[in-house]
SEKETI-488638 format. One record per residue (C-alpha): residue in three letters; x negated, y, z negated; residue number from 1. Coordinates in nm, 2 decimals. Example, Ala and Ser with C-alpha at 12.3 -4.5 7.8 and 13.67 -1.06 7.14 Angstrom:
2
+------+--------+--------+--------+-----+
| code |      u |      v |      w | pos |
+------+--------+--------+--------+-----+
|  ALA |  -1.23 |  -0.45 |  -0.78 |   1 |
|  SER |  -1.37 |  -0.11 |  -0.71 |   2 |
+------+--------+--------+--------+-----+
//
This chain:
335
+------+--------+--------+--------+-----+
| code |      u |      v |      w | pos |
+------+--------+--------+--------+-----+
|  MET |   1.19 |   1.14 |  -0.70 |   1 |
|  LEU |   0.87 |   0.99 |  -0.56 |   2 |
|  PHE |   0.58 |   1.01 |  -0.80 |   3 |
|  LYS |   0.81 |   1.04 |  -1.10 |   4 |
|  ASN |   0.77 |   0.67 |  -1.19 |   5 |
|  ARG |   0.59 |   0.50 |  -1.48 |   6 |
|  LYS |   0.24 |   0.53 |  -1.33 |   7 |
|  VAL |   0.05 |   0.70 |  -1.06 |   8 |
|  GLN |   0.16 |   0.55 |  -0.72 |   9 |
|  GLN |  -0.10 |   0.33 |  -0.55 |  10 |
|  LEU |  -0.07 |   0.53 |  -0.23 |  11 |
|  THR |  -0.21 |   0.84 |  -0.39 |  12 |
|  GLY |  -0.54 |   0.67 |  -0.49 |  13 |
|  MET |  -0.83 |   0.80 |  -0.69 |  14 |
|  VAL |  -0.82 |   1.14 |  -0.52 |  15 |
|  PHE |  -0.49 |   1.22 |  -0.69 |  16 |
|  ILE |  -0.61 |   1.09 |  -1.02 |  17 |
|  THR |  -0.93 |   1.30 |  -1.01 |  18 |
|  LEU |  -0.75 |   1.62 |  -0.91 |  19 |
|  TRP |  -0.47 |   1.57 |  -1.17 |  20 |
|  THR |  -0.72 |   1.50 |  -1.45 |  21 |
|  ALA |  -0.94 |   1.79 |  -1.36 |  22 |
|  SER |  -0.65 |   2.03 |  -1.38 |  23 |
|  CYS |  -0.53 |   1.93 |  -1.72 |  24 |
|  THR |  -0.72 |   2.17 |  -1.95 |  25 |
|  ILE |  -0.39 |   2.32 |  -2.07 |  26 |
|  THR |  -0.31 |   1.99 |  -2.25 |  27 |
|  SER |  -0.63 |   2.00 |  -2.46 |  28 |
|  ASP |  -0.46 |   2.16 |  -2.76 |  29 |
|  LEU |  -0.17 |   1.91 |  -2.78 |  30 |
|  PRO |  -0.06 |   1.82 |  -3.13 |  31 |
|  ILE |  -0.07 |   1.45 |  -3.23 |  32 |
|  ILE |   0.29 |   1.35 |  -3.18 |  33 |
|  ASP |   0.50 |   1.06 |  -3.06 |  34 |
|  PHE |   0.60 |   1.19 |  -2.71 |  35 |
|  LYS |   0.85 |   0.91 |  -2.66 |  36 |
|  GLN |   1.03 |   0.99 |  -2.98 |  37 |
|  GLU |   1.03 |   1.36 |  -2.90 |  38 |
|  MET |   1.21 |   1.29 |  -2.58 |  39 |
|  ARG |   1.46 |   1.06 |  -2.75 |  40 |
|  ASP |   1.53 |   1.33 |  -3.00 |  41 |
|  PHE |   1.58 |   1.59 |  -2.73 |  42 |
|  VAL |   1.83 |   1.37 |  -2.54 |  43 |
|  ILE |   2.01 |   1.30 |  -2.87 |  44 |
|  LEU |   2.03 |   1.67 |  -2.95 |  45 |
|  ILE |   2.17 |   1.74 |  -2.60 |  46 |
|  SER |   2.43 |   1.47 |  -2.64 |  47 |
|  ASP |   2.53 |   1.58 |  -2.99 |  48 |
|  THR |   2.56 |   1.95 |  -2.89 |  49 |
|  ALA |   2.77 |   1.87 |  -2.58 |  50 |
|  ARG |   3.01 |   1.64 |  -2.77 |  51 |
|  LEU |   3.09 |   1.91 |  -3.02 |  52 |
|  THR |   3.26 |   2.09 |  -2.73 |  53 |
|  ASP |   3.37 |   1.78 |  -2.53 |  54 |
|  PRO |   3.38 |   1.45 |  -2.73 |  55 |
|  GLY |   3.40 |   1.25 |  -2.40 |  56 |
|  PHE |   3.11 |   1.43 |  -2.24 |  57 |
|  ILE |   2.89 |   1.18 |  -2.04 |  58 |
|  VAL |   2.51 |   1.17 |  -2.08 |  59 |
|  ILE |   2.30 |   0.99 |  -1.82 |  60 |
|  PRO |   1.92 |   1.01 |  -1.85 |  61 |
|  GLN |   1.72 |   0.92 |  -1.53 |  62 |
|  ASN |   1.41 |   0.71 |  -1.54 |  63 |
|  GLY |   1.19 |   0.68 |  -1.85 |  64 |
|  GLN |   1.38 |   0.37 |  -1.96 |  65 |
|  GLU |   1.10 |   0.28 |  -2.20 |  66 |
|  ILE |   1.24 |   0.51 |  -2.47 |  67 |
|  ILE |   1.53 |   0.27 |  -2.52 |  68 |
|  THR |   1.31 |   0.07 |  -2.76 |  69 |
|  SER |   1.10 |   0.19 |  -3.05 |  70 |
|  ASP |   0.77 |   0.08 |  -2.91 |  71 |
|  GLY |   0.85 |   0.13 |  -2.54 |  72 |
|  GLU |   0.83 |  -0.24 |  -2.46 |  73 |
|  ALA |   1.13 |  -0.43 |  -2.31 |  74 |
|  ASP |   1.13 |  -0.68 |  -2.59 |  75 |
|  GLY |   1.11 |  -0.41 |  -2.87 |  76 |
|  ASP |   1.38 |  -0.30 |  -3.11 |  77 |
|  ILE |   1.65 |  -0.09 |  -2.95 |  78 |
|  GLU |   1.67 |   0.27 |  -3.07 |  79 |
|  LEU |   2.03 |   0.27 |  -3.18 |  80 |
|  LEU |   2.07 |   0.65 |  -3.22 |  81 |
|  TYR |   1.95 |   0.69 |  -2.87 |  82 |
|  LEU |   2.17 |   0.41 |  -2.74 |  83 |
|  ASP |   2.47 |   0.59 |  -2.90 |  84 |
|  ALA |   2.38 |   0.92 |  -2.74 |  85 |
|  ILE |   2.39 |   0.80 |  -2.38 |  86 |
|  ASP |   2.65 |   0.65 |  -2.16 |  87 |
|  GLY |   2.45 |   0.55 |  -1.86 |  88 |
|  ALA |   2.09 |   0.53 |  -1.73 |  89 |
|  GLY |   1.97 |   0.64 |  -1.39 |  90 |
|  ARG |   1.69 |   0.46 |  -1.22 |  91 |
|  GLU |   1.52 |   0.55 |  -0.89 |  92 |
|  ASP |   1.34 |   0.32 |  -0.64 |  93 |
|  LEU |   1.45 |  -0.01 |  -0.79 |  94 |
|  PHE |   1.48 |  -0.20 |  -0.46 |  95 |
|  TYR |   1.35 |   0.06 |  -0.21 |  96 |
|  GLY |   1.14 |   0.38 |  -0.23 |  97 |
|  TYR |   0.88 |   0.32 |  -0.50 |  98 |
|  THR |   0.58 |   0.34 |  -0.27 |  99 |
|  GLY |   0.76 |   0.51 |   0.02 | 100 |
|  ASP |   1.10 |   0.57 |   0.17 | 101 |
|  ASP |   1.26 |   0.27 |   0.34 | 102 |
|  ILE |   0.99 |   0.04 |   0.20 | 103 |
|  ALA |   1.08 |  -0.24 |  -0.04 | 104 |
|  THR |   0.96 |  -0.18 |  -0.40 | 105 |
|  PRO |   0.68 |  -0.42 |  -0.50 | 106 |
|  VAL |   0.82 |  -0.72 |  -0.69 | 107 |
|  SER |   0.60 |  -0.65 |  -1.00 | 108 |
|  GLU |   0.73 |  -0.30 |  -1.03 | 109 |
|  LYS |   1.09 |  -0.41 |  -0.96 | 110 |
|  ASP |   1.06 |  -0.68 |  -1.23 | 111 |
|  TYR |   0.91 |  -0.43 |  -1.48 | 112 |
|  MET |   1.21 |  -0.19 |  -1.43 | 113 |
|  MET |   1.46 |  -0.47 |  -1.43 | 114 |
|  ASN |   1.36 |  -0.58 |  -1.78 | 115 |
|  TYR |   1.47 |  -0.24 |  -1.92 | 116 |
|  LEU |   1.78 |  -0.21 |  -1.70 | 117 |
|  ASP |   1.90 |  -0.55 |  -1.80 | 118 |
|  LEU |   1.85 |  -0.46 |  -2.16 | 119 |
|  MET |   2.05 |  -0.14 |  -2.12 | 120 |
|  GLU |   2.33 |  -0.32 |  -1.92 | 121 |
|  THR |   2.37 |  -0.58 |  -2.19 | 122 |
|  SER |   2.37 |  -0.31 |  -2.46 | 123 |
|  GLY |   2.67 |  -0.14 |  -2.30 | 124 |
|  VAL |   2.49 |   0.13 |  -2.10 | 125 |
|  GLU |   2.60 |   0.17 |  -1.73 | 126 |
|  VAL |   2.30 |   0.15 |  -1.50 | 127 |
|  LEU |   2.30 |   0.38 |  -1.19 | 128 |
|  VAL |   2.04 |   0.30 |  -0.92 | 129 |
|  THR |   1.93 |   0.53 |  -0.64 | 130 |
|  ASP |   1.73 |   0.36 |  -0.37 | 131 |
|  TYR |   1.57 |   0.56 |  -0.09 | 132 |
|  CYS |   1.63 |   0.38 |   0.24 | 133 |
|  SER |   1.77 |   0.48 |   0.58 | 134 |
|  THR |   1.78 |   0.16 |   0.78 | 135 |
|  ASN |   2.13 |   0.02 |   0.77 | 136 |
|  SER |   2.03 |  -0.33 |   0.69 | 137 |
|  LYS |   1.81 |  -0.21 |   0.40 | 138 |
|  MET |   2.10 |   0.00 |   0.27 | 139 |
|  ASP |   2.32 |  -0.30 |   0.28 | 140 |
|  THR |   2.06 |  -0.50 |   0.09 | 141 |
|  SER |   2.03 |  -0.23 |  -0.17 | 142 |
|  TYR |   2.40 |  -0.21 |  -0.23 | 143 |
|  SER |   2.45 |  -0.59 |  -0.25 | 144 |
|  GLU |   2.15 |  -0.65 |  -0.47 | 145 |
|  ASN |   2.25 |  -0.38 |  -0.71 | 146 |
|  LEU |   2.61 |  -0.51 |  -0.72 | 147 |
|  SER |   2.49 |  -0.86 |  -0.80 | 148 |
|  GLU |   2.31 |  -0.71 |  -1.10 | 149 |
|  GLY |   2.61 |  -0.53 |  -1.21 | 150 |
|  PHE |   2.46 |  -0.18 |  -1.13 | 151 |
|  ILE |   2.64 |   0.11 |  -0.97 | 152 |
|  SER |   2.42 |   0.23 |  -0.68 | 153 |
|  PHE |   2.36 |   0.49 |  -0.41 | 154 |
|  ALA |   2.14 |   0.43 |  -0.10 | 155 |
|  ALA |   2.00 |   0.77 |  -0.02 | 156 |
|  ASP |   1.88 |   0.81 |   0.34 | 157 |
|  GLN |   1.71 |   1.14 |   0.25 | 158 |
|  ARG |   1.47 |   1.18 |  -0.04 | 159 |
|  SER |   1.58 |   1.54 |  -0.07 | 160 |
|  LEU |   1.93 |   1.44 |  -0.16 | 161 |
|  ASN |   2.08 |   1.70 |   0.07 | 162 |
|  ASN |   2.34 |   1.51 |   0.27 | 163 |
|  ILE |   2.63 |   1.27 |   0.26 | 164 |
|  PRO |   2.51 |   0.96 |   0.44 | 165 |
|  ASN |   2.70 |   0.86 |   0.75 | 166 |
|  TYR |   2.65 |   0.49 |   0.66 | 167 |
|  PRO |   2.83 |   0.31 |   0.52 | 168 |
|  VAL |   3.16 |   0.46 |   0.65 | 169 |
|  PHE |   3.33 |   0.39 |   0.31 | 170 |
|  PRO |   3.17 |   0.41 |  -0.03 | 171 |
|  TYR |   3.04 |   0.07 |  -0.11 | 172 |
|  PRO |   3.18 |  -0.18 |  -0.19 | 173 |
|  HIS |   3.50 |  -0.06 |  -0.02 | 174 |
|  THR |   3.59 |  -0.14 |   0.34 | 175 |
|  SER |   3.88 |   0.10 |   0.37 | 176 |
|  ALA |   4.00 |   0.43 |   0.22 | 177 |
|  ALA |   4.29 |   0.26 |   0.05 | 178 |
|  GLU |   4.06 |   0.05 |  -0.16 | 179 |
|  SER |   3.93 |   0.36 |  -0.34 | 180 |
|  ASN |   4.26 |   0.51 |  -0.45 | 181 |
|  TYR |   4.23 |   0.45 |  -0.82 | 182 |
|  PRO |   4.16 |   0.68 |  -1.11 | 183 |
|  VAL |   3.81 |   0.71 |  -1.25 | 184 |
|  THR |   3.82 |   0.87 |  -1.60 | 185 |
|  ASN |   3.51 |   0.72 |  -1.75 | 186 |
|  LEU |   3.17 |   0.59 |  -1.64 | 187 |
|  SER |   3.28 |   0.22 |  -1.66 | 188 |
|  ASP |   3.55 |   0.28 |  -1.40 | 189 |
|  ALA |   3.30 |   0.39 |  -1.14 | 190 |
|  ARG |   3.20 |   0.15 |  -0.86 | 191 |
|  ASN |   2.99 |   0.40 |  -0.66 | 192 |
|  PHE |   2.85 |   0.75 |  -0.66 | 193 |
|  LEU |   2.72 |   1.03 |  -0.44 | 194 |
|  TYR |   2.39 |   1.19 |  -0.54 | 195 |
|  LEU |   2.40 |   1.53 |  -0.37 | 196 |
|  ILE |   2.20 |   1.78 |  -0.57 | 197 |
|  ASN |   2.05 |   1.99 |  -0.28 | 198 |
|  SER |   2.32 |   2.20 |  -0.10 | 199 |
|  GLU |   2.07 |   2.36 |   0.14 | 200 |
|  ASN |   2.26 |   2.23 |   0.45 | 201 |
|  TYR |   2.57 |   2.42 |   0.34 | 202 |
|  ALA |   2.61 |   2.79 |   0.42 | 203 |
|  THR |   2.85 |   2.85 |   0.14 | 204 |
|  LYS |   2.99 |   2.68 |  -0.17 | 205 |
|  ARG |   3.32 |   2.65 |   0.01 | 206 |
|  ASP |   3.15 |   2.45 |   0.29 | 207 |
|  PHE |   3.00 |   2.22 |   0.03 | 208 |
|  ILE |   3.33 |   2.17 |  -0.16 | 209 |
|  ASP |   3.53 |   2.10 |   0.16 | 210 |
|  ASP |   3.28 |   1.84 |   0.28 | 211 |
|  VAL |   3.26 |   1.66 |  -0.05 | 212 |
|  LYS |   3.64 |   1.67 |  -0.09 | 213 |
|  LEU |   3.67 |   1.45 |   0.23 | 214 |
|  THR |   3.49 |   1.17 |   0.05 | 215 |
|  ASN |   3.62 |   0.89 |  -0.18 | 216 |
|  TYR |   3.31 |   0.84 |  -0.40 | 217 |
|  ASP |   3.40 |   0.76 |  -0.76 | 218 |
|  MET |   3.14 |   1.00 |  -0.90 | 219 |
|  ILE |   2.94 |   1.30 |  -0.77 | 220 |
|  ILE |   2.61 |   1.40 |  -0.91 | 221 |
|  MET |   2.55 |   1.76 |  -0.80 | 222 |
|  ASP |   2.37 |   2.08 |  -0.90 | 223 |
|  LEU |   2.53 |   2.35 |  -1.12 | 224 |
|  TYR |   2.44 |   2.60 |  -0.85 | 225 |
|  HIS |   2.47 |   2.66 |  -0.48 | 226 |
|  ASN |   2.17 |   2.88 |  -0.41 | 227 |
|  GLU |   2.19 |   3.11 |  -0.72 | 228 |
|  THR |   2.56 |   3.11 |  -0.76 | 229 |
|  ALA |   2.72 |   2.86 |  -1.01 | 230 |
|  PHE |   3.02 |   2.65 |  -0.92 | 231 |
|  THR |   3.32 |   2.77 |  -1.12 | 232 |
|  ASN |   3.56 |   2.57 |  -1.33 | 233 |
|  LEU |   3.83 |   2.58 |  -1.06 | 234 |
|  GLU |   3.58 |   2.46 |  -0.80 | 235 |
|  VAL |   3.46 |   2.17 |  -1.02 | 236 |
|  ASP |   3.83 |   2.07 |  -1.07 | 237 |
|  GLU |   3.88 |   2.06 |  -0.70 | 238 |
|  LEU |   3.59 |   1.82 |  -0.67 | 239 |
|  LYS |   3.74 |   1.59 |  -0.93 | 240 |
|  ILE |   4.00 |   1.47 |  -0.68 | 241 |
|  LYS |   3.90 |   1.22 |  -0.41 | 242 |
|  HIS |   4.02 |   1.26 |  -0.05 | 243 |
|  ASP |   4.27 |   0.98 |  -0.11 | 244 |
|  GLY |   4.41 |   1.14 |  -0.42 | 245 |
|  GLY |   4.24 |   0.94 |  -0.69 | 246 |
|  THR |   4.04 |   1.11 |  -0.97 | 247 |
|  ARG |   3.67 |   1.10 |  -1.00 | 248 |
|  LEU |   3.38 |   1.22 |  -1.22 | 249 |
|  VAL |   3.17 |   1.52 |  -1.15 | 250 |
|  ILE |   2.83 |   1.52 |  -1.32 | 251 |
|  ALA |   2.58 |   1.81 |  -1.33 | 252 |
|  TYR |   2.21 |   1.75 |  -1.27 | 253 |
|  MET |   1.98 |   1.91 |  -1.52 | 254 |
|  SER |   1.60 |   1.88 |  -1.55 | 255 |
|  ILE |   1.47 |   1.88 |  -1.90 | 256 |
|  GLY |   1.11 |   1.77 |  -1.86 | 257 |
|  GLU |   1.02 |   2.04 |  -1.61 | 258 |
|  ALA |   1.10 |   2.40 |  -1.56 | 259 |
|  GLU |   1.20 |   2.52 |  -1.21 | 260 |
|  ASP |   1.10 |   2.86 |  -1.09 | 261 |
|  TYR |   1.42 |   2.90 |  -0.89 | 262 |
|  ARG |   1.65 |   2.88 |  -1.19 | 263 |
|  TYR |   1.83 |   3.17 |  -1.36 | 264 |
|  TYR |   1.62 |   3.14 |  -1.67 | 265 |
|  TRP |   1.29 |   3.19 |  -1.49 | 266 |
|  ASP |   1.08 |   3.50 |  -1.57 | 267 |
|  ASP |   0.84 |   3.61 |  -1.29 | 268 |
|  SER |   0.58 |   3.70 |  -1.55 | 269 |
|  TRP |   0.55 |   3.33 |  -1.66 | 270 |
|  GLU |   0.25 |   3.13 |  -1.58 | 271 |
|  THR |   0.09 |   2.81 |  -1.71 | 272 |
|  GLY |   0.03 |   2.86 |  -2.08 | 273 |
|  ASN |   0.25 |   3.17 |  -2.10 | 274 |
|  PRO |   0.49 |   3.10 |  -2.26 | 275 |
|  THR |   0.31 |   2.84 |  -2.46 | 276 |
|  TRP |   0.55 |   2.56 |  -2.37 | 277 |
|  LEU |   0.50 |   2.60 |  -1.99 | 278 |
|  ASP |   0.24 |   2.36 |  -1.86 | 279 |
|  LEU |   0.09 |   2.28 |  -1.52 | 280 |
|  GLU |   0.28 |   2.29 |  -1.19 | 281 |
|  ASN |   0.38 |   1.95 |  -1.05 | 282 |
|  PRO |   0.15 |   1.90 |  -0.75 | 283 |
|  ASP |   0.42 |   1.71 |  -0.56 | 284 |
|  TRP |   0.71 |   1.95 |  -0.62 | 285 |
|  ASN |   0.62 |   2.32 |  -0.57 | 286 |
|  GLY |   0.78 |   2.55 |  -0.83 | 287 |
|  ASN |   0.83 |   2.27 |  -1.08 | 288 |
|  TYR |   0.63 |   2.30 |  -1.40 | 289 |
|  LYS |   0.57 |   2.04 |  -1.68 | 290 |
|  VAL |   0.70 |   2.16 |  -2.01 | 291 |
|  ARG |   0.63 |   2.08 |  -2.37 | 292 |
|  TYR |   0.98 |   1.97 |  -2.41 | 293 |
|  TRP |   0.96 |   1.93 |  -2.79 | 294 |
|  GLU |   0.91 |   2.30 |  -2.84 | 295 |
|  GLU |   1.20 |   2.50 |  -2.97 | 296 |
|  GLU |   1.19 |   2.78 |  -2.72 | 297 |
|  TRP |   1.23 |   2.54 |  -2.42 | 298 |
|  GLN |   1.50 |   2.35 |  -2.60 | 299 |
|  ASP |   1.69 |   2.67 |  -2.67 | 300 |
|  ILE |   1.69 |   2.75 |  -2.29 | 301 |
|  ILE |   1.85 |   2.41 |  -2.23 | 302 |
|  LEU |   2.11 |   2.38 |  -2.51 | 303 |
|  THR |   2.15 |   2.67 |  -2.74 | 304 |
|  GLY |   2.45 |   2.90 |  -2.69 | 305 |
|  SER |   2.70 |   2.96 |  -2.41 | 306 |
|  SER |   2.43 |   3.11 |  -2.18 | 307 |
|  SER |   2.21 |   2.80 |  -2.21 | 308 |
|  TYR |   2.19 |   2.55 |  -1.92 | 309 |
|  LEU |   2.41 |   2.30 |  -2.11 | 310 |
|  GLY |   2.64 |   2.58 |  -2.21 | 311 |
|  ARG |   2.70 |   2.68 |  -1.85 | 312 |
|  ILE |   2.76 |   2.32 |  -1.75 | 313 |
|  LEU |   3.02 |   2.28 |  -2.03 | 314 |
|  ALA |   3.19 |   2.60 |  -1.94 | 315 |
|  ALA |   3.22 |   2.49 |  -1.57 | 316 |
|  GLY |   3.41 |   2.18 |  -1.68 | 317 |
|  TYR |   3.17 |   1.91 |  -1.56 | 318 |
|  ASN |   3.24 |   1.56 |  -1.70 | 319 |
|  GLY |   2.88 |   1.51 |  -1.80 | 320 |
|  VAL |   2.52 |   1.57 |  -1.73 | 321 |
|  TYR |   2.24 |   1.38 |  -1.54 | 322 |
|  LEU |   1.91 |   1.44 |  -1.71 | 323 |
|  ASP |   1.60 |   1.43 |  -1.50 | 324 |
|  ILE |   1.22 |   1.40 |  -1.59 | 325 |
|  ILE |   1.30 |   1.19 |  -1.89 | 326 |
|  ASP |   0.97 |   1.02 |  -1.81 | 327 |
|  GLY |   0.79 |   1.35 |  -1.88 | 328 |
|  PHE |   0.65 |   1.18 |  -2.19 | 329 |
|  GLU |   0.42 |   0.98 |  -1.96 | 330 |
|  TYR |   0.24 |   1.30 |  -1.85 | 331 |
|  TYR |   0.15 |   1.39 |  -2.21 | 332 |
|  GLU |   0.06 |   1.03 |  -2.31 | 333 |
|  ASN |  -0.17 |   1.01 |  -2.01 | 334 |
|  HIS |  -0.33 |   1.35 |  -2.06 | 335 |
+------+--------+--------+--------+-----+
//
């Protein structure tokens, strides 16, 4: 999402920096730790835990690509344990959206991101790019530029990710429904994806399922829940079949760098600093709170036991997980 990139966006200016810094007293007691390594370890633990149940479970962290190397630099040594733990890497705003929706990403920022994405692609990691653009010509450019780089992409015409775009008519690069009638059983088979994690436009789960079933996307990234009701195993199985009959992947979104106050695990008595791992509210996303992701109590919520977030995803039969706020390490490095 906007503002979840590697540095404070230029459009926010010094006012945002001042306000953000002034509100960071909660971080004053931070231990001296390697925040990048803690995030690597967390992703690896999620991957290892999931694959005990499903050896083919797909793990895709979004943004925060710097942790692919030991020193966070694009020419650094690759962290092989982390590389083995992931199948793909999500990246927002590569060609459009970094400074605003439907605005081309500055060349310097695009080149910076590309250095890491190219490293991942050549290391066997599938790159998934989400650009935020709504003009048809810019959507075309996004798709073609990503395809030329060997990336799987989605041009989102809404930053809230709450709709199936009307354009293009067929999932890129297809020009007819017949072209998408093939099985997708692993990430390398996919040529496109639909990023639809906000089901607010659908009155019921059934409405959401029926609409998505009419599409031929190779992969769907969606939320575990519609409102506060989880999708069932049978419902997820329905979504694994494209409209044309081919199979596809269904991936569950899960934020691990922020806690969300609308999730099942949230306790209304919580506030910043209580529990100790709960940090400041994200000023750009109401109800989302930074977390000390290395603390055991937060990690237990995410991955320990059948009632954990990961446990619920596995029980519902998703093919994998799309991990957000991987770049949460930047917040602690900067504060």
